N, C-alpha and C positions, 0 to 999 in steps of 0.2 A: 445505560441502555441506549447510548448514542450510537451503538453498533447498528441499530435498526435504520437510522437515517443515513449512516455511512453506507450500508448495504444498498439502500435505494439509490444513492449517488453513484455507486459502482455500476449498478445495473443500467442506469440511465447513460452513463459514459460508454459502457460496452455496447449497448444497443445502438447508440448514435453512430459509432464507428463500424459496427457490423452491417449496417444498412440493410436490415431485413434478413440477413443470413444467420444461421444458428451458431451460437458461441459455444465452444468446447472447453475453453480454459481462460481464466482471468488471473493474471499474475500481478500482485501488489507489492509495493515497498512501503512498509509501515514503520515509522520511527518509534523507538522505545519510549519517547516522551509523550506520545499520543494517547497513552493509557487505553489502548484497544486490547480487549481480551480476544485473542485469536479464535478460540473455540466458539465464543459468542458471535463473533463476526461471521464465521463460517455457517453457523446455524441460521442466522438472519438472512444471509446471502441466499441460502437454499429456499427459505420461506418467501422472500421477496421475488425470487426468480421465477416462481410458479406462473405459468401462462405467458412468459416472455421468451425472447430469443435466447436467454441465458438459462432456461430451465434445464437441469441436468448438467450444467457446466461445472467444472472443478474450479476451486478457488485456491490458489497458492499464495502464501504470504511470506515475504522476506522481511525479517525484522532488522531494522537499521539501528545499530548501537548509538547511544547518546554520546556525543563528543562535544567538548568545549574548545574554543580557540582564544588565545590571548591576543588582544588587539595590538598592543605595542610590540611584542616579540614574535608573534605568529605561531607559537607552540600550540599543538593540538594534543588533547588527551581524552581518554575514556572517563566518563563519570562513574567512579566506583563508590564514592560516598559524596553526599552533597557538599563538596568543598569547591567553592567558586573562586579559587586563587590559582594563578598559573604556577605549576610546579617548577618551572624554569626560572622566572624572574620574580615571582611572588606578587605580581600585579593582580588587581581585582577588576580591571577593565576587560571583561571576557564576554564572548557571545557564543550562542549555541551554533556549533559547526555542523552537526547532524543529529538526528534522532527525533526531529519534528516532522518527518516526511509522512505523507499519505498520498501515494501516487499509484495510478493504474500504470504499471510498467509495460504490460503487453496484454493483448487478447489473441486467442487462437480461434479461428473461424473454421467451421466444417465446410468443406467444399461440396457442392452439389454434384452428384454423379451425372456425367454426360453420357447419354445413351444415343449413339448415332445409328441411323438406319444402315443396314448392310446392303 
């Protein structure tokens, strides 16, 4: 249920950057290792957004595949099974190269209509 607190953080970030303007869209990059359930995050986003500048905004989520990188040889590969050895050199000195992201990639703000007198 950490999606509820993540949704609150997303709303806070979007509102900070929207500076009082209405938010139409929030785009996220979510790493596969974050164990976020996209449907649950979307549900809580809509719930937490009520009464804020993000109410009615769409939430788009880009899932970033989990990848490892071998420190000695630099090879990167997708994690298909939990094998933490480099497929090139066999080394075990590896680090997560991607898949741990949770970033607000962008927000789209609705522009206020400007009505000029004629």
